[in-house]
N, C-alpha and C positions, 0 to 999 in steps of 0.2 A: 303597242306601247313598250312592252318589255324588249322587243327586238331593237327598237330605236335606242333604248337605254343601254342595252348590251353593246351596241356599236359605239355609243358615246364613251362608255367605260373602257372599251378596248383601245380607243384612241388615246385616252389618258394613260392607261397602263402600258402602252407601247413605249413610253419614255423610260420606264423602269426596266423593261425587258429587252432593251435595244442592244445589249452586248456588254463587253467587259470594260467599258470606259469608266466604270466605278461611279456612275451617277448615283448620288445618294448613298453610296456604300459607307457603312459605319466604320470601316477600317482605316479610312483616310484620316490623316492629321488635319487639324483645323486649317492651317495655312494651305495645305495641298487641296483641301476641299474648296476653299475660297478660289484658288487658282483654277480648279476644275469648273467651278460655277462661273467664273469670269470667262473662261474659254467657251462654255456652252452659251453664255449670253452674247458673246461676240459672234459666234456662229449663227445664232438666231437673228441677230441684227443684220448679218450678211445676207440672210434670206429675204429681207424686207425691201420693199420699194422705198424711195426717198421720202415720200409722203407718209408712209407708215412709220419710218424711223423718227420722223418729226413728232408723231403722236406718242411714241414710246418713251423717249428720253426727256427728262426734266432736269433743271438745274438742281444740284444737291441742296441749295439754300432756298428752294421754293417751298416756303412754309405752308402755303395754301394747299399745294398738292400733297405734301407730307401728311396733312391732316384730313385729306379728302377720302375718307373710307367709312364704311358703315356696314351694318348687318342687314340693312333694308334692301328690297329688290329694286330692279330697274322699274321705273314708273313712279317711284317715290324719291329715289336718290340717284343723282347724276354723277357718274364716275368719269374720269379722264384716263387716257391711255389707249391701248389696243384692245378692242373687243374680240374675244375668242371666236365669236361667230363670223367675224369679218376676215378671218385668216384662212388660208388654204390648209388642207390636212397636214401637209409637210410643215407648214409654219406653226400650226398648233402643236405638233409633236416637238418642234424645236423649243417652243415656249415652255412646254411641260418638262423638257429635259433640263431647263434652267432650274426649275423648282426641284426636280429630282436630285440635282447636284447639290443644292443648298440644304436639303432636308434629309432626315434619316429615312430608311425604307418605311418605317412605321409612320413617320410624319407624312410622307408622301401618300401612303395608303389612306390615311385619315382624310387628306384632301380629296382623293378620288371618291371616297365613300360619302363625304359631305356633298360633293358636286353631283354624284349619282342620285342621292336622295332628292336634291333639288330638281333633277331631271324628272323625277316622278311627280313633281308639282306642276309640271309644264302643261298638263291637260286640265288643270284646275280652272274653275270659272272665276275669273277676276274682272270680267267685263272688258277685257282687252287693255286695261290700264296697267296692270302689273305683269311683268315678264319674268319667267323662271327658266331654269335649265342651263346646261353647260355653255350655251352660246353667250349668256349674259354675264360672264366673268371677264375681268379686265386685267391686263398686265402692264406694268410700267416700271421704268428704271429711274432712279434719281442719282445723278452723277454717272460717270462712265464706268463700265465694268472694269475692275482692276483686281489684281492679286494682292496689292499692297495698300492702295489708297481707299478711303471710306467711300462706299456707295450703297444704294438700297435697291431691293426688289420689292415691288408691291404687287400683290395678286389678290383679287377678291371679287365678290359678288354677294348674292343672297346668302346669309349665314356664314360667310367666310371673309376675313380680312387679314391677310398676312403682311406684316411690315418687317422685312428681313434686312437688317443692317449688318454690313460686313466691313471689316477693316483688317486686312491681313489675316493673322491667325485668330482674330477675335470676331464674335458675332452675337447678335441678339434678335429675338423675335418680338421684343416689347416695343409698342403695344400691339397685340393681335387678338382678333375675335374668332373663335371657332364655335359654331353652332350646328344644329341639326334639326331638320324637319322633312320627313319623319325621322325621329331618333331611333326607330327600329323598323326595318322593312325586309321583305323577302326578295332576294335577287339570285337568279340562277340556282334555285333550290337551297339557298343558304340564308340564315338570318344574319342581317348586317346591323351593327350598332356602332356608328361612328364615334360616339362618346361613351360607349358601354363601360370601358375600364375606368374612366373617370368617375362614373356613377357608382360602380360596384366598390371601388376602393374607398370612396367617401363613406358609403353606408357601412362598410366593414370597420372603418375607423370610429365612427360615432357609436357603433354598437360594441366596440372594444373598451369604451369608457365605463367606469363604474358610476354608480348613481350620483355621487357627489361631483364627479368630473362632468357628467352630462348636464347637471344643473348649471354649471358654469358655461358650458359650450352652447347650450340651446338658448337662443335669443327670445326675449319676450315679444318683440315685434315680428309681424309676418312680412317677410321679404317677398316681393313679387317680380322684381327685375334687377338687373345689374345696377349697382350704385355708380361704378366708374366705367361705364360703357363708352361707346363712341362719342367723341366730342367732349369728354371730361378730362382733357389734358390738364395737368397741373393741380388737380384737385386731390384731396386726401379723405380717408375714412378714419374715424377714431377707432383704434383697435378694440375689438369686442370678442367675447367668447372665452375660451380657455387658453392660457399661455403655454408655450412649449415646455417651460420649466416645471409646469404642474403635471406633465405627462410622464409616463414611464419611458424607459429607453425603447422598448418595443413599440409603444404608441408613437413616439417621435419618428421611429423608422417607418411606420405606416404612413405618417404625414409626409415624410420625405418621398416615399414611393408614390403617393398621390400627386405631389408636385411634379414628379418626373413625367407624368402624362402630358404636361404642357412643355416642360423644358426639352423633352426628348423628341419633339417635333423637328428640332434642328439636327444637323449632322452630329455624329456621336461625340467628336472631340469638343465642340462648342457646348453640347448638352452636358457632357461630363464636367466641364469647368463650371458651368452655371449651377449644376446640382451641388457641387462641392461648396460653392459660395453660399447657397441656401443652407446647406448642412452646418456651416460655421455659425449660422444665426438661428438655429432651430430653437434654442431656449427662449429667444425673443420673438418667435413666430407664433401667431395666434390662429386658432381654429374655431370658427363660428358656424352655427347651424340654425336653420329656421324651417320648421315643418315636421312631418312624421319621420320616424326613424326606421320604419320597415321598408326594406328594399322593394322597389316597385312603386313607391309613393312619390309624390311631387314634393321635393325639398330643395331649398336653397342652401348653399354652403360657401364659405369664404376661407381662404388661407392668406394670412397677411403677415409679412415679415419686413425687415429693413430693406431688402432688395427684391421682394416679390409680392405681388398682389394677384390672387386668383379668385374669381367669382364664377359660380355655376347657378343658373337661374332658370327653372321651368317657366314657360309662358302661359298665362291664363287666357289665351285666345284660342277658342275652339273647345271641343269636348274633352280632350285629354291633355293636360299640361305636360305630362311626361313625354309626349310625342313632339314637343316643340321646346328646344333647349337653346339658351344663350350662355356663352362663357367668355370671360375676358382674362387675358394674361398681361400683366404690367410689371415694370421694374422702375420704381420711382427715382432710382439713381441713374438710369440710362435709357430713357425713352428715346426711340429712334436713333440709338447709338450716339446720343448727345455727348457722351464722355469722350468719344474719339473725334467728333466734329469740332470740339472746342480747341483742339490742338492745331 
């Protein structure tokens, strides 16, 4: 089993290690990163047969495809686009180079670790109805790849749904779902935690609060799943917890650092601009917690501001909820790059 997983991960990692083309390199400017991503996308399209290209590209105004994403595995949820398992090894590498160009090295690595974890579920007993593993991830484009005009990359499968909207030097990942099952596993002699930094930074923040602040931050209700997960477009949550204005400067810095674990999935220039946007609204950004505050426990948390909503929710399916995590990243002001599509 581990041999097969190693081969799968090697194929994914090959896109990052393929040379100096700067795929996913943080030093690129946002506009240049988009141009590199568009070039990678066009090269990938050139490797496909006509029928495959027809499955890959959707109209940018196709609202049904835009919202056709989920954390659920194949067998429960039907995706459209190109299935990774139906591509040749060279085509798969080309597809992953598109992602590597659009994402930061850390963001791409997170994708690899989530998919590798899902590969470990592949031998699980699901009665044949559910299908796991790297073959069950899909890629699609909305609109034509362009260095200047708006378009989207969608990539997802079980526990992963990336909606990458690009428009020249601007970009957003909202809305996107990153999850993990198992959330911690051993691979090639190392412990892998795809969402480990998200978890650890959140526990550090809640434990940095004094008693009065913690009483504000910890919710009375027990949260067991995402409130604004897949299919919840256009919905809102009443802000709860402790407001950024009630935090110290150091605590606000910790909250911003926590947010960066989601914003930094995108290439560095886009991520930097988004984090600066969140920083401008930190006093109006809320931090809410549900569950124990000892790291290693299963706890839900939420960060909610004018231009960002993040949720992290352990799942109570199975023996250990800390091993099955769902998270969501949203921007209520710019879901699917709507700000740019309106022009």
